[in-house]
Residue frames as qw, qx, qy, qz and C-alpha x, y, z in Angstrom:
[[0.041, -0.906, 0.126, -0.403, -30.94, 12.90, 4.34],
 [0.752, -0.624, 0.215, 0.001, -29.43, 11.02, 7.32],
 [0.876, 0.027, 0.212, 0.432, -26.68, 9.39, 5.21],
 [0.395, 0.730, 0.046, 0.556, -25.84, 12.77, 3.61],
 [0.359, -0.873, 0.164, -0.286, -25.56, 14.41, 7.03],
 [0.869, -0.392, 0.238, 0.185, -23.31, 11.54, 8.20],
 [0.754, 0.360, 0.151, 0.528, -21.09, 11.96, 5.13],
 [0.079, 0.878, -0.047, 0.470, -20.86, 15.70, 5.81],
 [0.606, -0.751, 0.231, -0.127, -19.81, 15.01, 9.41],
 [0.911, -0.102, 0.230, 0.325, -17.26, 12.43, 8.26],
 [0.608, 0.529, 0.130, 0.577, -15.71, 14.72, 5.64],
 [0.042, -0.908, -0.013, -0.417, -15.86, 17.99, 7.56],
 [0.748, -0.628, 0.057, 0.207, -13.71, 16.77, 10.47],
 [0.118, 0.909, -0.370, -0.149, -10.35, 18.55, 10.04],
 [0.390, -0.457, 0.784, 0.157, -8.13, 15.44, 10.40],
 [0.653, 0.299, 0.694, 0.051, -10.28, 13.25, 8.14],
 [0.454, 0.875, 0.091, -0.144, -10.52, 16.07, 5.60],
 [0.039, -0.809, 0.557, 0.186, -6.72, 16.37, 5.61],
 [0.551, -0.167, 0.810, 0.116, -6.30, 12.59, 5.23],
 [0.640, 0.558, 0.527, 0.000, -8.64, 12.48, 2.25],
 [0.296, 0.934, -0.144, -0.142, -6.90, 15.50, 0.69],
 [0.295, -0.640, 0.683, 0.191, -3.51, 13.89, 1.29],
 [0.616, 0.093, 0.771, 0.133, -4.61, 10.73, -0.52],
 [0.334, 0.555, -0.236, -0.724, -6.33, 12.58, -3.37],
 [0.837, 0.387, -0.209, -0.325, -6.00, 10.42, -6.46],
 [0.239, 0.536, -0.799, 0.129, -3.03, 8.48, -5.06],
 [0.893, -0.288, -0.340, -0.070, -2.82, 5.14, -3.31],
 [0.079, 0.685, -0.515, 0.509, -0.94, 5.71, -0.04],
 [0.630, -0.198, -0.691, 0.294, 0.23, 3.71, 2.96],
 [0.455, -0.837, -0.289, 0.090, -0.29, 5.00, 6.47],
 [0.595, -0.404, 0.089, 0.689, 3.35, 6.07, 6.55],
 [0.297, 0.289, 0.405, 0.815, 2.98, 8.01, 3.29],
 [0.225, -0.809, -0.426, -0.338, -0.13, 9.72, 4.67],
 [0.587, -0.714, -0.146, 0.352, 1.80, 10.55, 7.86],
 [0.543, -0.085, 0.225, 0.805, 4.64, 11.96, 5.74],
 [0.082, 0.517, 0.420, 0.742, 2.16, 14.29, 4.03],
 [0.440, -0.775, -0.209, -0.402, 0.62, 15.27, 7.38],
 [0.544, 0.224, -0.579, 0.565, 3.67, 15.73, 9.64],
 [0.174, -0.322, 0.383, -0.848, 1.71, 17.70, 12.27],
 [0.809, -0.212, -0.093, -0.540, -0.84, 14.91, 12.78],
 [0.418, -0.420, 0.786, -0.177, 0.03, 12.11, 15.24],
 [0.300, 0.164, -0.872, -0.350, 0.19, 8.70, 13.56],
 [0.059, 0.242, 0.907, -0.339, -2.20, 7.28, 16.19],
 [0.365, 0.512, 0.269, -0.730, -4.78, 9.87, 15.13],
 [0.383, 0.393, -0.580, -0.602, -4.27, 8.98, 11.47],
 [0.136, -0.011, -0.990, -0.038, -4.89, 5.28, 12.25],
 [0.187, 0.387, 0.714, -0.553, -8.06, 6.11, 14.20],
 [0.413, 0.558, 0.032, -0.719, -9.49, 8.28, 11.42],
 [0.274, 0.295, -0.795, -0.453, -8.49, 5.82, 8.68],
 [0.038, 0.173, 0.970, -0.170, -10.48, 3.16, 10.53],
 [0.304, 0.538, 0.477, -0.625, -13.55, 5.42, 10.62],
 [0.369, 0.538, -0.345, -0.675, -13.22, 6.33, 6.93],
 [0.166, 0.147, -0.945, -0.241, -12.92, 2.62, 6.07],
 [0.153, 0.301, 0.864, -0.372, -15.96, 1.71, 8.18],
 [0.364, 0.660, 0.340, -0.562, -18.06, 4.27, 6.31],
 [0.700, 0.385, 0.518, 0.305, -16.75, 3.30, 2.87],
 [0.182, 0.962, -0.072, -0.188, -15.07, 6.61, 2.10],
 [0.044, 0.670, -0.726, -0.145, -11.75, 4.76, 1.74],
 [0.991, 0.022, 0.007, -0.130, -10.88, 1.25, 0.73],
 [0.550, -0.532, 0.580, 0.279, -7.78, -0.92, 1.03],
 [0.627, 0.659, -0.277, -0.310, -6.30, -1.01, -2.46],
 [0.721, 0.353, -0.572, 0.166, -3.46, -3.36, -1.51],
 [0.657, -0.667, 0.304, -0.179, -2.03, -5.16, 1.49],
 [0.778, 0.384, -0.455, 0.203, 1.40, -6.77, 1.76],
 [0.796, -0.547, -0.096, 0.240, 3.74, -8.03, 4.42],
 [0.351, 0.755, -0.312, 0.457, 6.63, -5.74, 5.27],
 [0.133, 0.403, -0.721, 0.548, 8.99, -7.02, 7.97],
 [0.197, -0.222, -0.928, 0.225, 6.24, -9.32, 9.22],
 [0.164, 0.469, 0.457, -0.737, 3.67, -6.49, 9.50],
 [0.367, 0.585, 0.667, 0.280, 0.77, -6.06, 7.12],
 [0.085, -0.352, 0.071, 0.929, 1.10, -2.74, 5.28],
 [0.370, 0.656, 0.657, -0.031, -2.10, -1.45, 3.71],
 [0.150, -0.013, 0.312, 0.938, -2.40, 0.97, 0.84],
 [0.205, 0.610, 0.616, -0.453, -5.49, 3.18, 0.89],
 [0.093, 0.220, 0.493, 0.837, -7.47, 4.85, -1.88],
 [0.362, 0.186, 0.272, -0.872, -10.46, 7.13, -1.80],
 [0.316, 0.355, 0.878, 0.058, -13.68, 5.35, -2.67],
 [0.193, 0.840, 0.459, 0.214, -15.20, 8.67, -3.67],
 [0.314, 0.560, -0.104, 0.759, -14.01, 12.25, -3.92],
 [0.345, -0.341, -0.553, 0.677, -13.45, 14.17, -0.67],
 [0.176, 0.040, -0.041, -0.983, -16.27, 16.47, -1.58],
 [0.400, 0.407, 0.718, -0.399, -20.03, 16.50, -1.67],
 [0.215, 0.345, 0.684, 0.606, -22.07, 16.41, -4.86],
 [0.219, -0.197, -0.102, -0.950, -24.57, 19.14, -5.71],
 [0.643, -0.367, -0.555, -0.378, -27.33, 16.67, -4.79],
 [0.633, -0.308, -0.574, 0.418, -25.76, 16.02, -1.38],
 [0.252, -0.066, -0.234, 0.937, -25.34, 19.75, -0.74],
 [0.179, -0.453, -0.443, -0.753, -28.84, 20.89, -1.75],
 [0.583, -0.658, -0.416, -0.231, -30.39, 20.26, 1.69],
 [0.576, -0.096, -0.411, 0.700, -27.47, 21.52, 3.76],
 [0.211, -0.907, -0.326, 0.166, -28.19, 24.35, 6.16],
 [0.227, 0.911, -0.186, 0.291, -26.32, 27.66, 6.06],
 [0.525, -0.711, 0.458, -0.093, -24.40, 26.52, 9.17],
 [0.900, 0.011, 0.394, 0.186, -23.40, 23.25, 7.43],
 [0.620, 0.706, 0.068, 0.336, -22.13, 25.22, 4.41],
 [0.078, -0.916, 0.305, -0.250, -20.17, 27.58, 6.63],
 [0.722, -0.500, 0.478, 0.008, -18.58, 24.69, 8.56],
 [0.871, 0.261, 0.330, 0.254, -17.71, 22.83, 5.35],
 [0.439, 0.827, -0.030, 0.351, -16.27, 25.96, 3.73],
 [0.346, -0.857, 0.352, -0.151, -14.35, 26.83, 6.91],
 [0.846, -0.249, 0.440, 0.167, -12.71, 23.40, 6.88],
 [0.729, 0.537, 0.229, 0.357, -11.80, 23.91, 3.21],
 [0.149, 0.928, -0.121, 0.320, -10.44, 27.43, 3.82],
 [0.564, -0.726, 0.391, -0.037, -8.43, 26.34, 6.86],
 [0.887, 0.015, 0.356, 0.292, -6.81, 23.60, 4.78],
 [0.523, 0.746, 0.059, 0.408, -5.71, 26.29, 2.30],
 [0.217, -0.908, 0.260, -0.247, -4.28, 28.38, 5.15],
 [0.796, -0.451, 0.394, 0.084, -2.45, 25.35, 6.59],
 [0.836, 0.306, 0.264, 0.371, -0.92, 24.39, 3.24],
 [0.314, 0.849, -0.052, 0.421, 0.19, 27.96, 2.59],
 [0.479, -0.810, 0.302, -0.151, 1.58, 28.21, 6.11],
 [0.892, -0.175, 0.344, 0.234, 3.56, 25.01, 5.52],
 [0.673, 0.587, 0.137, 0.429, 4.94, 26.46, 2.28],
 [0.092, 0.887, -0.163, 0.422, 6.09, 29.79, 3.75],
 [0.660, -0.681, 0.301, -0.101, 7.42, 28.14, 6.93],
 [0.864, -0.153, 0.406, 0.255, 9.59, 25.63, 5.08],
 [0.643, 0.615, 0.179, 0.419, 10.73, 27.70, 2.11],
 [0.337, -0.847, 0.101, 0.399, 13.84, 29.75, 2.69],
 [0.145, 0.238, 0.184, -0.943, 14.07, 32.16, 1.15],
 [0.481, 0.559, 0.630, -0.244, 10.46, 32.46, 0.01],
 [0.015, -0.293, 0.499, 0.815, 10.51, 32.99, -3.74],
 [0.561, 0.431, 0.568, -0.419, 6.89, 32.97, -4.80],
 [0.506, 0.679, -0.257, -0.466, 7.70, 33.97, -8.37],
 [0.180, 0.451, -0.861, -0.153, 10.20, 31.14, -8.87],
 [0.217, 0.055, 0.942, -0.250, 7.90, 28.65, -7.12],
 [0.255, -0.253, -0.615, -0.702, 4.90, 29.83, -9.18],
 [0.218, -0.480, -0.762, 0.377, 2.96, 30.54, -5.98],
 [0.065, -0.183, -0.069, -0.978, 0.32, 33.19, -5.74],
 [0.013, 0.573, 0.782, -0.245, -3.04, 34.17, -4.43],
 [0.026, -0.035, -0.240, -0.970, -5.34, 36.71, -5.91],
 [0.220, 0.566, 0.724, -0.325, -8.91, 37.87, -5.89],
 [0.004, -0.022, -0.405, -0.914, -10.77, 39.49, -8.76],
 [0.371, 0.513, 0.598, -0.491, -14.31, 40.75, -9.14],
 [0.019, 0.093, -0.609, -0.787, -16.01, 40.82, -12.52],
 [0.633, 0.288, 0.244, -0.676, -19.41, 40.87, -14.18],
 [0.092, 0.162, -0.904, -0.384, -20.53, 37.74, -16.04],
 [0.757, -0.047, -0.152, -0.634, -23.68, 36.04, -17.15],
 [0.815, -0.221, 0.508, -0.172, -24.40, 32.47, -16.10],
 [0.875, 0.477, 0.059, 0.062, -23.48, 31.42, -19.63],
 [0.330, 0.794, -0.423, 0.285, -20.13, 33.22, -19.42],
 [0.470, -0.563, 0.613, -0.293, -19.44, 31.57, -16.04],
 [0.935, 0.089, 0.328, -0.101, -20.29, 28.17, -17.53],
 [0.707, 0.666, -0.169, 0.170, -17.85, 28.85, -20.38],
 [0.027, -0.765, 0.557, -0.323, -15.12, 29.81, -17.88],
 [0.719, -0.343, 0.547, -0.257, -15.76, 26.67, -15.84],
 [0.935, 0.327, 0.136, 0.002, -15.56, 24.42, -18.92],
 [0.501, 0.749, -0.344, 0.265, -12.24, 26.02, -19.95],
 [0.271, -0.661, 0.605, -0.352, -10.78, 25.68, -16.43],
 [0.867, -0.129, 0.433, -0.210, -11.99, 22.08, -16.10],
 [0.857, 0.507, -0.059, 0.075, -10.49, 21.19, -19.49],
 [0.282, 0.753, -0.491, 0.335, -7.10, 22.66, -18.52],
 [0.473, -0.516, 0.608, -0.374, -7.09, 21.01, -15.07],
 [0.949, 0.068, 0.249, -0.183, -8.23, 17.60, -16.41],
 [0.710, 0.611, -0.309, 0.164, -5.25, 17.61, -18.78],
 [0.045, 0.661, -0.617, 0.426, -2.91, 18.11, -15.81],
 [0.754, -0.334, 0.394, -0.407, -4.60, 15.45, -13.66],
 [0.979, 0.204, -0.014, -0.016, -3.33, 12.73, -15.98],
 [0.322, 0.751, -0.519, 0.252, 0.31, 13.78, -15.46],
 [0.899, -0.242, -0.291, 0.221, 2.59, 11.33, -13.69],
 [0.437, -0.846, 0.190, 0.238, 5.32, 12.46, -11.25],
 [0.709, -0.128, 0.399, 0.568, 8.79, 13.08, -12.66],
 [0.444, 0.510, 0.375, 0.634, 10.11, 15.09, -15.58],
 [0.168, 0.183, -0.149, 0.957, 10.43, 18.17, -13.33],
 [0.449, -0.557, -0.412, -0.565, 6.83, 17.98, -12.11],
 [0.084, 0.040, -0.722, 0.686, 5.97, 18.77, -8.51],
 [0.116, -0.592, -0.796, 0.050, 2.64, 18.38, -6.73],
 [0.012, -0.170, -0.039, -0.985, 0.59, 21.55, -7.04],
 [0.050, 0.557, 0.757, -0.339, -2.68, 22.84, -5.66],
 [0.074, -0.224, -0.309, -0.922, -5.22, 25.05, -7.37],
 [0.015, -0.508, -0.766, 0.394, -8.19, 26.23, -5.32],
 [0.062, -0.262, -0.349, -0.898, -10.96, 28.29, -6.84],
 [0.047, 0.510, 0.710, -0.484, -13.89, 29.87, -5.05],
 [0.044, -0.273, -0.430, -0.859, -16.64, 31.56, -7.02],
 [0.069, -0.572, -0.724, 0.380, -19.53, 33.40, -5.42],
 [0.104, 0.774, 0.367, 0.505, -21.87, 36.24, -6.24],
 [0.314, -0.116, -0.335, 0.881, -21.12, 39.60, -4.66],
 [0.089, 0.762, 0.509, -0.390, -23.54, 42.28, -3.53],
 [0.404, 0.668, 0.313, 0.540, -24.21, 44.90, -6.16],
 [0.051, 0.824, -0.021, 0.565, -22.70, 48.37, -5.58],
 [0.351, 0.200, -0.648, 0.646, -20.98, 47.30, -2.36],
 [0.477, -0.519, -0.162, -0.690, -24.35, 47.57, -0.63],
 [0.589, -0.498, 0.363, -0.523, -25.76, 45.97, 2.47],
 [0.238, -0.293, 0.925, -0.048, -24.63, 42.43, 1.65],
 [0.695, 0.344, 0.541, -0.325, -27.92, 41.36, 0.09],
 [0.293, -0.095, 0.738, 0.600, -27.69, 39.85, -3.38],
 [0.545, 0.545, 0.182, -0.611, -29.82, 41.01, -6.27],
 [0.654, 0.185, 0.672, 0.294, -30.40, 39.11, -9.48]]
C-alpha cells in the first residue's frame, strides 16, 4: 500500500502530471518537454524530472553530447496513470485529488487552444466537448469500451506527418443518480 500511495503522490502533482502527459509515448529531451509546457519554468522541469527518475517513473532512453553538454532523452517507464489494482484501496479524497488533477489538465489544454487560436474555428480544428447521458447494461458498456479502444489503438500507431497533428481524446464515464434524485446511486 505504501508504494501505491507514493506513486499516487508522485503522479498527482500538477507539474509531474503535466511532464508525464507531455512525454506520453514519445522520447523527449528537457528542451522538448519545456516546449510542450511553456508556462512551466525549466528549473522546475529539471527538479521534477529528477524526482520521476529517482522513483523509476521515467528513464533515460538516450544521452548524447550537444555543444559539450550531455543532452538526455526521457521516456515513461510506465503509463502516467494508475492500474485498477493500484486504485482499489484509494480513499474518496485520493480519487477526487487524482481526478481534479486530470480535469485541470483538460482545462489547461483547452485554455491553451482557445488562447492561441485566432480566430477560434472549432469545426475546422475538429475540436469539441460534449456530455451525454444514456442507459446501458454493463455488457453494453464493455462493448462500447472495446470499440473505442480498438479505434484509439489504431490511431496510436500513427507517426507524425502526412497532415497529422497531435490530438487529445479524454473520456469520463460514471454512473448517474436515477431520476435526478438526491445523488445516491441505485443498482
